[in-house]
One Martini backbone bead per residue (centre of mass of N, CA, C, O) as a GRO file, in nm:
protein
  176
    1MET     BB    1   0.060   0.064  -0.019
    2VAL     BB    2   0.293   0.256   0.006
    3ASP     BB    3   0.404   0.217  -0.289
    4ALA     BB    4   0.149   0.339  -0.420
    5LYS     BB    5   0.150   0.623  -0.293
    6VAL     BB    6   0.442   0.697  -0.379
    7GLY     BB    7   0.387   0.620  -0.690
    8GLY     BB    8   0.071   0.712  -0.758
    9LYS     BB    9  -0.108   0.470  -0.678
   10ASP     BB   10  -0.434   0.422  -0.563
   11ASN     BB   11  -0.501   0.147  -0.725
   12LEU     BB   12  -0.514  -0.180  -0.633
   13ASP     BB   13  -0.453  -0.487  -0.682
   14PRO     BB   14  -0.526  -0.776  -0.551
   15VAL     BB   15  -0.368  -0.982  -0.320
   16ALA     BB   16  -0.279  -1.287  -0.266
   17GLN     BB   17  -0.195  -1.429   0.034
   18GLU     BB   18  -0.043  -1.694  -0.075
   19THR     BB   19   0.180  -1.495  -0.232
   20ILE     BB   20   0.293  -1.422   0.043
   21GLY     BB   21   0.615  -1.329   0.182
   22SER     BB   22   0.942  -1.394   0.292
   23THR     BB   23   1.271  -1.214   0.320
   24ALA     BB   24   1.627  -1.294   0.361
   25ILE     BB   25   1.961  -1.152   0.418
   26VAL     BB   26   2.276  -1.286   0.540
   27THR     BB   27   2.606  -1.115   0.549
   28LEU     BB   28   2.943  -1.209   0.624
   29VAL     BB   29   3.247  -1.031   0.593
   30CYS     BB   30   3.550  -1.154   0.606
   31SER     BB   31   3.883  -1.208   0.553
   32SER     BB   32   3.824  -1.551   0.499
   33HIS     BB   33   3.508  -1.521   0.489
   34ILE     BB   34   3.169  -1.616   0.380
   35ILE     BB   35   2.856  -1.563   0.521
   36VAL     BB   36   2.535  -1.733   0.451
   37ALA     BB   37   2.184  -1.641   0.487
   38ASN     BB   38   1.847  -1.762   0.387
   39CYS     BB   39   1.519  -1.652   0.288
   40GLY     BB   40   1.353  -1.709   0.026
   41ASP     BB   41   1.407  -1.504  -0.294
   42SER     BB   42   1.671  -1.420  -0.224
   43ARG     BB   43   2.012  -1.328  -0.324
   44VAL     BB   44   2.356  -1.455  -0.352
   45VAL     BB   45   2.644  -1.319  -0.544
   46LEU     BB   46   2.951  -1.411  -0.660
   47CYS     BB   47   3.237  -1.258  -0.800
   48ARG     BB   48   3.461  -1.493  -0.952
   49GLY     BB   49   3.670  -1.475  -1.187
   50LYS     BB   50   3.420  -1.381  -1.394
   51LYS     BB   51   3.225  -1.558  -1.203
   52PRO     BB   52   2.938  -1.681  -1.092
   53MET     BB   53   2.831  -1.750  -0.739
   54ALA     BB   54   2.612  -1.913  -0.576
   55LEU     BB   55   2.529  -1.869  -0.207
   56SER     BB   56   2.230  -1.924  -0.275
   57MET     BB   57   1.886  -2.047  -0.237
   58ASP     BB   58   1.589  -2.043  -0.358
   59HIS     BB   59   1.276  -2.011  -0.177
   60LYS     BB   60   1.018  -2.173  -0.352
   61PRO     BB   61   0.691  -2.302  -0.343
   62THR     BB   62   0.693  -2.397  -0.657
   63ARG     BB   63   0.879  -2.605  -0.550
   64GLU     BB   64   0.825  -2.916  -0.460
   65ASP     BB   65   1.054  -2.955  -0.252
   66GLU     BB   66   0.997  -2.683  -0.100
   67CYS     BB   67   0.710  -2.726  -0.018
   68ALA     BB   68   0.767  -2.979   0.156
   69ARG     BB   69   0.971  -2.841   0.346
   70ILE     BB   70   0.790  -2.612   0.459
   71GLU     BB   71   0.581  -2.794   0.584
   72ALA     BB   72   0.764  -2.974   0.758
   73ALA     BB   73   0.884  -2.697   0.896
   74GLY     BB   74   0.648  -2.487   0.955
   75GLY     BB   75   0.726  -2.253   0.735
   76LYS     BB   76   1.043  -2.289   0.738
   77VAL     BB   77   1.333  -2.140   0.574
   78ILE     BB   78   1.679  -2.250   0.594
   79TYR     BB   79   2.005  -2.104   0.481
   80CYS     BB   80   2.354  -2.201   0.522
   81ASP     BB   81   2.688  -2.055   0.457
   82VAL     BB   82   3.044  -2.121   0.403
   83LEU     BB   83   3.308  -1.920   0.245
   84PRO     BB   84   3.606  -1.903   0.117
   85ARG     BB   85   3.829  -1.678   0.048
   86THR     BB   86   3.956  -1.509  -0.245
   87LYS     BB   87   4.150  -1.322  -0.478
   88ASP     BB   88   3.890  -1.340  -0.695
   89ASP     BB   89   3.720  -1.163  -0.536
   90GLU     BB   90   3.511  -0.890  -0.629
   91CYS     BB   91   3.186  -0.933  -0.575
   92LEU     BB   92   2.872  -0.863  -0.404
   93ILE     BB   93   2.518  -0.977  -0.446
   94LEU     BB   94   2.230  -0.851  -0.297
   95ALA     BB   95   1.890  -0.969  -0.376
   96SER     BB   96   1.590  -0.945  -0.495
   97ASP     BB   97   1.350  -1.073  -0.716
   98GLY     BB   98   1.333  -0.806  -0.887
   99LEU     BB   99   1.606  -0.900  -1.024
  100TRP     BB  100   1.615  -1.219  -1.062
  101ASP     BB  101   1.348  -1.235  -1.256
  102VAL     BB  102   1.529  -1.064  -1.509
  103MET     BB  103   1.813  -1.187  -1.411
  104THR     BB  104   2.110  -1.319  -1.426
  105ASN     BB  105   2.395  -1.391  -1.269
  106GLU     BB  106   2.566  -1.321  -1.519
  107GLU     BB  107   2.462  -1.039  -1.577
  108VAL     BB  108   2.510  -0.915  -1.299
  109CYS     BB  109   2.814  -0.965  -1.277
  110ASP     BB  110   2.902  -0.828  -1.535
  111LEU     BB  111   2.786  -0.544  -1.473
  112ALA     BB  112   2.934  -0.499  -1.205
  113ARG     BB  113   3.225  -0.541  -1.284
  114LYS     BB  114   3.233  -0.321  -1.502
  115ARG     BB  115   3.156  -0.082  -1.322
  116ILE     BB  116   3.386  -0.104  -1.118
  117LEU     BB  117   3.625  -0.095  -1.322
  118LEU     BB  118   3.546   0.182  -1.449
  119TRP     BB  119   3.587   0.337  -1.192
  120HIS     BB  120   3.881   0.272  -1.136
  121LYS     BB  121   3.990   0.386  -1.405
  122LYS     BB  122   3.868   0.679  -1.374
  123THR     BB  123   3.953   0.644  -1.062
  124SER     BB  124   4.262   0.697  -0.894
  125VAL     BB  125   4.127   0.734  -0.636
  126THR     BB  126   4.142   0.649  -0.303
  127LEU     BB  127   3.940   0.560  -0.068
  128ALA     BB  128   3.899   0.710   0.275
  129LEU     BB  129   3.736   0.487   0.389
  130LYS     BB  130   3.588   0.341   0.655
  131ARG     BB  131   3.442   0.129   0.807
  132GLY     BB  132   3.103   0.258   0.819
  133ASP     BB  133   3.177   0.502   0.641
  134GLY     BB  134   2.960   0.590   0.465
  135ILE     BB  135   2.939   0.583   0.101
  136ASP     BB  136   2.981   0.383  -0.162
  137PRO     BB  137   3.008   0.495  -0.478
  138ILE     BB  138   3.045   0.229  -0.647
  139ALA     BB  139   2.816   0.072  -0.526
  140GLN     BB  140   2.584   0.278  -0.585
  141ALA     BB  141   2.620   0.278  -0.894
  142THR     BB  142   2.565  -0.023  -0.930
  143VAL     BB  143   2.288  -0.044  -0.810
  144LYS     BB  144   2.156   0.160  -1.016
  145LEU     BB  145   2.217  -0.007  -1.265
  146LEU     BB  146   2.069  -0.270  -1.185
  147SER     BB  147   1.792  -0.147  -1.130
  148ASP     BB  148   1.747  -0.010  -1.403
  149ARG     BB  149   1.763  -0.270  -1.568
  150ALA     BB  150   1.527  -0.425  -1.442
  151LEU     BB  151   1.315  -0.215  -1.530
  152GLN     BB  152   1.378  -0.249  -1.838
  153LYS     BB  153   1.301  -0.564  -1.809
  154GLY     BB  154   1.012  -0.555  -1.628
  155SER     BB  155   1.004  -0.517  -1.339
  156ARG     BB  156   0.729  -0.563  -1.073
  157ASP     BB  157   0.911  -0.567  -0.834
  158ASN     BB  158   1.085  -0.526  -0.584
  159ILE     BB  159   1.418  -0.353  -0.564
  160ILE     BB  160   1.693  -0.499  -0.399
  161VAL     BB  161   2.033  -0.377  -0.350
  162ILE     BB  162   2.363  -0.506  -0.276
  163VAL     BB  163   2.713  -0.383  -0.295
  164VAL     BB  164   3.028  -0.551  -0.262
  165ASP     BB  165   3.359  -0.443  -0.281
  166LEU     BB  166   3.610  -0.663  -0.226
  167LYS     BB  167   3.863  -0.504  -0.308
  168ALA     BB  168   3.815  -0.268  -0.116
  169GLN     BB  169   3.810  -0.419   0.157
  170ARG     BB  170   4.116  -0.470   0.155
  171LYS     BB  171   4.200  -0.177   0.191
  172PHE     BB  172   4.044  -0.143   0.486
  173LYS     BB  173   4.219  -0.313   0.644
  174SER     BB  174   4.321  -0.361   0.943
  175LYS     BB  175   4.637  -0.373   1.152
  176THR     BB  176   4.519  -0.466   1.455
   0.00000   0.00000   0.00000
């Protein structure tokens, strides 16, 4: 309802209650590992050595095995994984199905990688951000590009995207 009011649409088509669900992604990026947990149909993809690597599995009740699992677990779907970091890790993309429904892992990784590389080539200045300080303009520009592309491709769902430039994270690593 809020989206409709903010977006200027006063009349909404009714949504069937059985199609509404929850989704969440939790990702912890450590110096040696990436830890991922998710529920619902949001997804985490790592761009590693120019290739996408899905770090989560979509939990959609339209999948027969997932439907059975959801019901057997009392409606809860939980997936957690830990992945060792490598020097080839470039960026991490966490996004809702508003992005993944219209773009493949490969498309998203390719666009994100190219946008981040272009930024680094154009901007020879190293960001003086410390972890947790300010907004990373490289990640912000990449998020905008991915969101805009999903809209161009006809996404009709909410689009939530977080991009983590893992190469930049190494530069911010404290020596304490």
